[in-house]
N, C-alpha and C positions, 0 to 999 in steps of 0.2 A: 536745562533751557538755556542759562547760561553756558554752562560748560562745551554744551554742543555748539552753541554757537562760536564759542571763543575757539575749538574746533576746526569751526567751517574756515574759520577767516585764516589760521596758523593754515589748514591745507589750501586754499586759495595763497598764500602768501608765499611758502613752498610751492609751489605749481611757476607762479613768477620766477621767484630766485631760478629753479631747473630751466624756464625756458628759455632766460635771457645766456644761466650758463651755457645752453647750448647755442644760443645763438652768437656768443661770445666763440666759442669752439669750431662753428659752422665756417667761418669764411676771415676774412684778414682786414675784416676795414676799417675802411681809413679814419672814420669820424667824420669831419670836413676833410674835404679834401678840393684840388684842383685839377685840370689835365688840359693839355694842348695835345692836337694831332693834325697828320694831314689824313687827306681821300684819298681814293677812287674809286671814279663814280661811273657807271654808264645808264644813259638817258635816252627817253624815246621822244625824241623832236621829230615828230610825223613833217608837223606845217614848216617849222624853221626848212626841215631836208627839201622838201618841195621847192625852197628857194635854193640850194645849193643844186638841184634837177635842173631848173633854169638856167641856170650858170652854167651849166654843164653843156646843155644842150645850142647855149650861145658861138661855147668854146669849142664844138664840135669840128676835128678838121686839124685843130693847131697843134695838137698833142697836150695841153694841159687840160683839169680835171681837176676841181675842188672833193673835197673827202666830206664825206656826212656825217651832223655830228652824231656819235655813238656815245663818246665818252671823253671825263676833263676830270681834273685832280680839284682838292679842295684844300681847306683851313679850316682849321677850327679849335676852338675852344669851349671847355663844359664842367660846369663845380654846382656842386655837390653836399649831401650831407648823409651817412649811413646812422640808419635805427637797425634795429635787432635786425632785419633779415630784410627788408626794402632802405628802395635809395632814393631822394626826391632830389632833383637839379635842375638847375638852367645849363642852354648853350648860344652860340653862335656859330655858324656857316659858310664860309664863302665858298658857293659854286663856282668855276671857274666851263664854259660851254661854248666849245666856238671853230671857228675851220675859215682861213686864209688861199689866198695863189693868188701868186707873184700877178704886179699889172704893168703895162708900161709906164705908169707916173707913178706909181706907187705899190703895194699891197693890197687888193681888196680883201675884205674879213667880214665875215658872217658872225658877229662876239653874243654871245647872251650872258652874264654877270650876273649873280642874283643873290641875295644874301636873306642865311634862313634864320628865324630865331624861335626856340623851342622851352619848352615843358620835359621831363623826362621823369621816368619811374624805376627803379631797377628792382626787380630781384633775385637777391644771393643765392644761388646753392650750397650746401652744406660742403666745405673743404680745406685744405693743411691752412695754415696760418702764413705758410708763404704766396699763396695760391688759392685765385679762386675764379668763380665761374656766374657770371650777372646773363637775366633775362630782363632785357627791356625792351618797352615800348616808349613813345615820343610823338608829341604833336604841337603843331606850333604852323606860322605864318612863312610863306617864304614867298620876297620879294624881289622883281629885278631891279638890276642897281642905274644908280647914273644913268654910268657910264654908257649902259646898255645901246647897243646902236645895229640894226641893219642897215647896213647900206649908210648913206645921209637920213636915217628916220631912227628918231628917241623913243623909244617903246617904254612904257608905265605901266605898274600893275601889281597888283597879289595876289595869293593866292592858299587856300587850306594845303598843310605838309605831317603825314602822319607816315613812322617810320616803325619795325620789330626790329630785333636784332641779338643778336648772343656775343657779349664781349666776356672775354676772359683776362685775368692778370698777373701779375707774378712781381711779388716785392722784392726787389735787390737788394734795400736796406729798409729798415723801419718806418723810413720816410716818402724813399722813389718805386716808383714801380713802371712796371713796362706794357703796354696795355695794345690788345687788339679786337677789331669786331669787327662781325661781317652780318647783314641784314638786307633789307631788301626796305625802300622808299614810295612815298605815292606822296607826289609834289608837282603839283599844274597851275599853273596862269594864264586862266584864259579871258579870251575875252578884253587882251594888253590896251594900251588908248596911247596916239600917237597925236600929239598936238592935242590933247582935248577932244581927240574924237577915239570912240570904241574901236575898234579892229573884230568884228561881232567876229567873225570866218577864218581867225589867228589863233590859237595854243600854242605854248612851248610849257614842255612835260618835263621834268625833270625826275622823275621815276625812272627807277633800276634798281638793282646793286648797287649797294656801296660794302666796301672794303675801308676799314683806318687802321691805323695804328701810333701810339702816343706816347707820351709820359704823363705818369697821373704821379704830381705830391699832397703827402697827407699835413695837409694845416695843422689841424687838431687830432690826437689818439686819443 
């Protein structure tokens, strides 16, 4: 009986060692890492674009028009730690969404910058030591930035955020990698407030396609 138990324990240990070895060979995991990136995002700004339409109605016959808010750039940072095949991390990103038109006494702008804070989980697919592919999901909160303004009106508010994406990384050195990712985001601020008054029939939708590129630094291998 004792021999059987010892055999089972040894088999379990061997299985764990094999799994860790396979995980180590399955990709270039960085241990602890820090990533900075820039992004390009599409937005579903239905309600803000109604305001753009109203502005353009007033500009009929002037030869001027304001572009609809369809996309914008972003900047962000992410940090995490690689386990065997999974990665856990956190991130921050700043979204820029705006449209403008020259006016008589200055530029008229519709601008909706926002901040996103999220947690992420990634699964690392088997790959070579120099390159890797990850499938990830992230969830968190998107909040209108304090400087967010619709003409002279300041809006505040927050809402849920959910992302799904695929990312690829190429380790140019043991501690530096180039990273690219593409995915889709659901992120919406519904019923924002203006001066403490809730705007019940207005929402700001940052949902859409996201493409990002950046540099990842391995802090602990």
